[in-house]
C-alpha positions as a LaTeX table, in Angstrom:
\begin{tabular}{lrrr}
\hline
Residue & $x$ (\AA) & $y$ (\AA) & $z$ (\AA) \\
\hline
Met1 & 96.23 & 76.28 & 103.27 \\
Pro2 & 96.11 & 78.82 & 106.05 \\
Asp3 & 95.52 & 78.55 & 109.54 \\
Pro4 & 92.08 & 79.60 & 110.40 \\
Gln5 & 93.46 & 79.96 & 113.99 \\
Gln6 & 95.85 & 82.73 & 112.61 \\
Pro7 & 95.21 & 86.29 & 111.44 \\
Pro8 & 96.03 & 87.01 & 107.90 \\
Arg9 & 99.38 & 88.40 & 107.45 \\
Tyr10 & 100.24 & 90.79 & 104.39 \\
Ala11 & 103.52 & 92.15 & 102.76 \\
Leu12 & 103.62 & 95.29 & 101.37 \\
Ala13 & 105.29 & 95.53 & 98.04 \\
Leu14 & 106.69 & 98.55 & 95.97 \\
Asp15 & 107.66 & 98.53 & 92.58 \\
Val16 & 109.31 & 101.87 & 91.61 \\
Gly17 & 109.72 & 102.93 & 88.02 \\
Gly18 & 111.13 & 105.76 & 86.14 \\
Thr19 & 108.06 & 107.85 & 86.53 \\
Gly20 & 105.74 & 106.00 & 88.91 \\
Ile21 & 105.37 & 103.50 & 92.01 \\
Lys22 & 103.10 & 100.82 & 91.89 \\
Ala23 & 102.28 & 99.31 & 95.44 \\
Gly24 & 100.45 & 96.34 & 96.36 \\
Leu25 & 99.28 & 94.49 & 99.65 \\
Val26 & 99.86 & 90.72 & 98.97 \\
Thr27 & 98.65 & 88.06 & 100.92 \\
Arg28 & 101.14 & 84.96 & 102.32 \\
Thr29 & 99.97 & 83.08 & 99.13 \\
Gly30 & 101.05 & 85.75 & 96.56 \\
Glu31 & 97.12 & 87.08 & 95.95 \\
Pro32 & 96.85 & 90.94 & 95.52 \\
Ala33 & 94.46 & 92.21 & 98.36 \\
Arg34 & 94.78 & 96.05 & 97.25 \\
Thr35 & 96.94 & 97.86 & 94.75 \\
Trp36 & 97.91 & 101.72 & 94.73 \\
Arg37 & 99.85 & 103.96 & 92.26 \\
Arg38 & 101.64 & 107.41 & 92.95 \\
Ala39 & 103.91 & 109.39 & 90.67 \\
Thr40 & 107.59 & 109.41 & 91.35 \\
Gly41 & 108.02 & 113.18 & 91.49 \\
Ile42 & 111.34 & 112.56 & 89.22 \\
Glu43 & 110.92 & 116.17 & 87.58 \\
Arg44 & 111.66 & 117.31 & 90.91 \\
Gly45 & 115.05 & 115.66 & 91.29 \\
Pro46 & 116.50 & 112.12 & 92.82 \\
Glu47 & 116.09 & 113.60 & 96.32 \\
Ala48 & 112.40 & 114.27 & 95.55 \\
Val49 & 111.96 & 110.45 & 94.60 \\
Ile50 & 113.67 & 109.02 & 97.75 \\
Glu51 & 111.06 & 111.28 & 99.61 \\
Thr52 & 108.34 & 110.07 & 97.47 \\
Ile53 & 109.05 & 106.36 & 98.17 \\
Ala54 & 109.48 & 107.00 & 101.70 \\
Asp55 & 106.19 & 108.96 & 102.22 \\
Phe56 & 104.01 & 106.31 & 100.10 \\
Ala57 & 105.58 & 103.68 & 102.12 \\
Ala58 & 104.49 & 105.27 & 105.06 \\
Asp59 & 101.31 & 106.61 & 104.05 \\
Leu60 & 100.60 & 103.03 & 103.12 \\
Leu61 & 101.40 & 101.40 & 106.51 \\
Glu62 & 99.37 & 104.22 & 108.18 \\
Gln63 & 96.54 & 103.39 & 106.30 \\
Thr64 & 96.73 & 99.71 & 106.78 \\
Ala65 & 97.25 & 100.25 & 110.44 \\
Ala66 & 94.06 & 102.38 & 110.75 \\
Asp67 & 92.15 & 99.46 & 109.44 \\
Gly68 & 93.96 & 96.72 & 111.20 \\
Thr69 & 95.58 & 95.23 & 108.16 \\
Pro70 & 98.30 & 93.40 & 109.73 \\
Val71 & 101.54 & 93.91 & 107.44 \\
Ala72 & 104.52 & 91.56 & 108.57 \\
Ala73 & 107.04 & 92.79 & 105.65 \\
Ala74 & 107.76 & 95.20 & 103.20 \\
Gly75 & 109.73 & 94.74 & 99.68 \\
Phe76 & 111.04 & 97.17 & 97.37 \\
Ala77 & 111.77 & 96.62 & 93.49 \\
Leu78 & 113.79 & 99.48 & 92.03 \\
Pro79 & 115.41 & 99.50 & 88.39 \\
Gly80 & 119.23 & 99.87 & 88.09 \\
Ile81 & 122.46 & 98.15 & 89.26 \\
Ile82 & 122.95 & 97.46 & 93.08 \\
Asp83 & 126.44 & 96.71 & 94.58 \\
Glu84 & 125.13 & 94.16 & 96.82 \\
Gln85 & 128.49 & 93.93 & 98.70 \\
Asn86 & 128.16 & 97.73 & 99.66 \\
Gly87 & 124.25 & 97.68 & 99.65 \\
Val88 & 123.96 & 100.78 & 97.65 \\
Gly89 & 122.86 & 101.46 & 94.33 \\
Val90 & 125.31 & 102.67 & 91.73 \\
Phe91 & 122.98 & 103.00 & 88.59 \\
Ser92 & 119.54 & 104.01 & 87.95 \\
Thr93 & 117.96 & 104.70 & 84.48 \\
Ser94 & 115.24 & 107.18 & 84.55 \\
\hline
\end{tabular}
């Protein structure tokens, strides 16, 4: 049970797919508080997708800061194969 003395804290979750990005603001217990969607911009190429992800995350953090929502963490889900040892993506489907 949440401590009433502590303000609620949230995590920002982004799920990047081939054509769209789904995002959610999630409570400590995993309940979604808000959700958003944005196209990836894949038709403009891979660099545009990276830019879109970064811009979307920045926009969401700006929105949540403006309305006083405390975001404590962010996480991303990306399709593909990751070289965990080197921390890089080695293959992604589109």
